[in-house]
C-alpha positions in Angstrom: 13.2 4.7 -13.0 11.1 1.6 -13.3 8.7 1.1 -16.1 5.6 -1.0 -16.6 3.1 -1.8 -19.3 0.3 0.8 -19.6 -3.0 -1.1 -19.7 -3.7 -3.0 -22.8 -1.6 -0.7 -25.0 1.6 -2.5 -24.5 3.4 0.9 -24.0 6.1 1.0 -21.3 5.7 4.0 -19.1 7.4 5.1 -15.9 5.9 3.8 -12.7 5.9 7.4 -11.3 3.7 9.9 -13.0 4.1 13.6 -13.1 0.9 15.6 -12.3 0.8 18.8 -14.3 -1.5 20.6 -11.9 1.2 23.3 -11.3 1.1 24.3 -15.0 -2.6 25.3 -14.9 -2.2 28.9 -13.9 -3.7 28.4 -10.4 -3.2 31.0 -7.8 0.5 31.2 -6.9 1.7 29.2 -9.9 5.2 29.9 -11.2 6.0 29.1 -14.8 9.7 28.9 -14.3 9.4 26.5 -11.3 6.9 24.4 -13.2 9.2 24.1 -16.2 12.2 23.2 -14.0 10.3 20.6 -12.1 8.9 19.0 -15.3 12.4 19.0 -16.8 13.8 17.3 -13.6 11.1 14.6 -13.8 11.9 14.0 -17.5 15.6 13.9 -16.7 15.0 11.3 -14.1 13.1 9.1 -16.6 9.5 10.1 -15.9 7.5 9.8 -19.1 4.0 9.3 -17.7 2.7 12.9 -17.7 -0.8 13.4 -16.2 -2.7 16.4 -17.7 -4.8 18.7 -15.5 -8.1 17.4 -16.8 -7.4 13.9 -15.5 -6.3 15.2 -12.1 -9.5 17.3 -11.7 -11.7 14.3 -12.5 -9.8 12.1 -10.0 -10.0 14.8 -7.3 -13.7 15.4 -7.8 -14.4 11.7 -7.8 -12.7 11.3 -4.4 -14.9 13.9 -2.7 
């Protein structure tokens, strides 16, 4: 995994983020699968977790 500086914070975060949309109890969600995929992302070095609220704002903004 590659990391880069996050804005002006100086924090190093993974270049690949994990969108947590699947953990929002949408139709057809699966807790076990969501937890497995989140764990896999963390195991691979992903530490940039994107909460649902951020994703909804980005989605709405694009439409």
